C-alpha positions in Angstrom: -0.1 0.1 0.0 2.8 2.4 0.8 3.1 5.4 3.1 2.6 9.0 2.5 4.0 11.8 4.9 2.8 15.4 4.4 4.9 18.4 5.6 5.2 22.1 5.1 2.1 23.3 6.6 2.0 26.2 9.1 0.7 29.6 9.6 0.8 32.3 6.9 -0.8 35.7 6.3 -3.4 36.3 3.7 -1.7 36.7 0.3 1.3 34.5 1.3 2.6 31.2 -0.1 3.3 27.7 1.2 4.9 24.7 -0.5 3.5 21.4 0.8 5.4 18.2 0.4 4.3 14.7 0.4 7.1 12.3 0.8 6.3 8.7 -0.3 7.6 5.2 0.2 6.6 1.6 -0.1 5.2 1.6 -3.7 6.4 2.5 -7.2 5.7 6.3 -7.2 6.2 6.4 -10.9 3.2 4.2 -11.6 0.5 6.1 -9.8 -1.3 9.3 -10.1 -1.6 11.4 -7.0 -4.1 13.9 -5.5 -4.3 16.7 -2.9 -7.5 16.9 -0.8 -8.3 19.2 2.1 -10.7 19.4 5.0 -11.6 22.6 6.7 -12.9 22.8 10.2 -16.5 21.7 10.4 -16.6 21.0 6.6 -16.3 17.9 4.5 -13.3 16.8 2.5 -12.6 18.9 -0.7 -10.6 17.6 -3.6 -8.2 20.2 -4.8 -6.0 18.7 -7.6 -4.7 15.5 -9.2 -1.7 14.7 -11.4 -1.1 11.7 -13.5 1.8 9.3 -12.9 4.3 10.9 -15.2 3.5 14.4 -13.8 2.6 15.6 -17.3 -1.1 16.4 -16.8 -2.8 18.1 -13.9 -6.5 19.2 -13.1 -7.7 21.6 -10.5 -10.8 22.5 -8.6 -12.1 25.9 -9.4 -11.5 27.1 -5.9 -7.7 26.8 -6.3 -7.1 27.1 -10.1 -4.5 29.7 -10.9 -3.3 29.8 -7.2 -2.3 26.2 -6.4 0.1 24.1 -8.5 0.8 20.4 -8.2 4.0 18.7 -9.3 5.5 15.3 -9.0 9.2 14.5 -8.8 9.5 10.9 -9.9 13.2 10.8 -9.2 12.6 11.6 -5.5 9.2 10.0 -4.9 7.8 13.4 -3.7 4.6 15.2 -4.5 4.3 18.9 -4.0 1.6 21.5 -3.8 2.7 25.1 -4.3 0.1 27.4 -2.9 0.0 31.0 -3.6 -2.2 34.0 -2.9 -3.5 32.1 0.1 -6.7 33.3 1.7 -8.4 32.6 5.1 -10.7 30.2 3.5 -7.9 28.0 2.5 -7.2 27.1 6.3 -7.6 23.4 6.5 -5.8 20.1 7.0 -4.3 19.0 3.7 -3.9 15.5 2.7 -2.2 13.8 -0.1 -3.4 10.6 -1.6 -2.2 8.0 -3.9 -4.6 7.1 -6.9 -5.1 3.4 -7.6 -4.1 4.0 -11.3 -1.6 6.0 -13.5 -4.4 8.1 -14.8 -5.3 11.2 -12.6 -8.7 11.2 -11.0 -10.5 14.6 -11.0 -13.2 16.0 -8.8 -14.0 12.8 -6.8 -13.6 11.6 -3.3 -14.7 8.1 -3.8 -12.4 6.1 -1.6 -12.3 3.3 -4.1 -9.8 5.5 -6.1 -7.6 6.3 -3.1 -6.1 3.3 -1.4 -3.4 5.3 0.6 -3.6 8.5 2.4 -1.3 10.6 4.5 -1.8 11.9 8.0 -2.4 15.5 6.9 -0.5 18.8 7.6 -2.4 21.9 9.0 -2.5 25.1 7.0 -3.7 28.3 8.7 -4.2 31.5 6.8 -4.5 34.4 9.2 -3.5 38.0 9.9 
């Protein structure tokens, strides 16, 4: 199944940036697409973005399009989420998830697609 460990969260002012990292192990990173998902306090999970196994194609939720950028370093087995122009409503716990296929999965949280999840990293956007 593998293991995913997120890092890079923290407290940032509105308009600021953070770069989240998802360090992976225990599976062949190059063979699987990956996604980022978040959960704000008192709200449900929200799918944010996904990237295919080669890192050549990505898709974004409207809420983060143009501000967040996903990337995949297949040499280092690491997934990134660059977050720019952060807003208070971006405050949440951010999770990376391994997709069960090389093809990216967009705009779904059906657990059948995500066999492996990280433990999450907290992002707080506040002045």
